[in-house]
N, C-alpha and C positions, 0 to 999 in steps of 0.2 A: 504494500500500500504506500503510495506516495502522498505527501502532505501538501495541499495547495496553501497559499498564503492569503491573508486578508489584504487585498489591494488598498482598501480605504484606510486601514490602519497604517500600512506602509507609506501611503501618500501624505499622511499628516505632517511629516517633517520636511516636505518638499520646499516650503517657504524658507527654510533655514539655509538653503544652498543657492548660490548664484549659478547661472547657466554654465559657465566654463567649468566650475567644480563638479557639477552634476554630470556633464558630458565626460569629464576625465574619469569619474567613477564608472559610469556606464561603459566606456571604452575599455577600461582595465578589466572589468568583470566579463565583458563579452569576449575579450581576447583570451582570458583564462579559460572560459567555458569552451570556446572554439578549440583550443589546444587540448583540453581534457577530452572532448568528444573525438577529436582526431586520433588520440592515443588509444582509444578503446579497440579491442579486437572485434572483427566483423560479427562474430557470434553474439556479442553483447547486445547488438541492436534488436535481436529477436527476443530478448528477455521480456517476459510478460510482467506487467505491472497493473495495479488496480488504482484507479483515481476515484475518489469519493463522489465527484460530480459527473465524471465522464465515463465511468465504468472501466471495463477491461481494455487494455491497449498494450502496445509494445514500446520499448525505449525508442525505436525508430520513429514511431508516430509522435512521441513527445518532442524529439529533436526537430522533426519537420514542422510541427505546429509552432514551437517556440522560435524557430529560426525565422519563420514568416511573421511572427508576432512582433518582434523587435523592429523588423523592417517596416511594418505598418506604422509603428509609433514614430520611427524616424521620419517617415513621409509626412505624418501629421505635424511634427515639429517644424519641418522645413516649410510647410504650408503656412503655419502660424507666423514664422519668422519673416516670410516674404510679405505678408499682409501687415 
């Protein structure tokens, strides 16, 4: 079973960070996660997991979903920054 996090609770502290600091943290965490995922053996991606809200899935599904998720948020930030 994997544990989702409460995004509203997580977001409460956003106002404490300026944009460059938040981007630096995001970039560092994304870089770490990308390297961690790349280091996994191929068979790890077939590992079954249970998500309390989404049910049965594999690590591969989580990686694909989360990979697209952050790209979506980056596009939203770019749109806000332009306007």
